[in-house]
C-alpha positions in Angstrom: 92.3 36.1 152.5 93.2 32.6 151.1 95.4 32.2 148.1 92.4 31.1 146.1 90.9 34.6 146.6 94.0 36.5 145.4 94.0 38.1 142.0 97.0 38.1 139.6 97.3 41.7 138.6 99.5 43.1 135.8 100.2 46.5 134.4 101.0 46.4 130.6 102.8 49.2 128.8 102.6 50.0 125.1 106.3 49.1 124.9 105.4 45.5 125.9 106.9 45.9 129.4 104.8 44.4 132.2 104.9 45.1 136.0 103.7 42.1 138.0 105.1 42.7 141.5 103.3 45.2 143.7 103.6 46.1 147.4 100.0 47.4 147.2 97.4 48.6 144.7 93.9 50.1 144.7 91.4 50.3 141.9 88.3 52.4 142.0 85.5 52.8 139.6 82.2 54.5 140.1 79.1 54.7 137.9 78.9 58.5 138.7 82.6 59.1 137.9 83.6 58.0 134.4 87.3 58.5 135.3 88.2 55.6 137.5 91.5 55.5 139.5 94.2 52.9 139.8 97.2 53.5 142.1 99.9 51.1 143.1 103.2 51.0 145.0 106.2 49.1 143.7 109.6 48.6 145.3 112.7 47.2 143.5 114.2 44.2 145.2 117.9 44.2 145.9 118.4 40.8 144.3 117.0 38.8 141.4 115.6 40.2 138.2 113.2 42.8 139.7 113.3 46.2 137.9 115.6 48.9 139.4 114.5 52.4 140.4 115.8 53.7 137.0 113.8 51.1 135.1 110.6 52.0 137.0 111.2 55.7 136.4 111.7 55.0 132.7 108.4 53.0 132.4 106.2 55.1 134.7 106.0 58.3 132.7 103.2 60.9 133.0 101.1 60.6 129.8 101.8 56.9 129.2 98.9 54.6 128.5 98.8 51.4 130.5 96.3 48.5 130.5 95.4 46.7 133.7 94.7 43.0 133.8 93.4 40.9 136.7 93.5 37.2 136.3 94.3 37.7 132.5 91.1 39.7 132.0 91.4 43.3 130.8 90.1 45.7 133.5 90.6 48.9 131.5 93.1 51.3 130.1 94.5 54.2 132.2 96.6 57.2 131.4 99.3 57.9 133.9 98.5 61.3 135.4 101.0 61.5 138.3 104.1 59.7 139.4 105.4 60.0 143.0 108.8 58.6 143.8 110.0 58.1 147.4 113.4 56.7 148.3 114.0 55.5 151.8 116.7 53.6 153.6 114.6 50.5 153.9 
């Protein structure tokens, strides 16, 4: 996929915090299922100003309302239902 086909995706929290860096994400909506799904994977970087594990844990709380934007266009609002945390040596 060329860079012109890539979307700029952001997760906005009610606090004003924004997550812009993802390792991966998926968004699913279906006419027959009014509850769409959005899942993503983030990993804190060891350098720079990237959020730490503690900062991600603080922001990604079950029950929090987030808004998803793609190319600055609102795609919808989601309620965080589950948070899975995995810590590896990588």
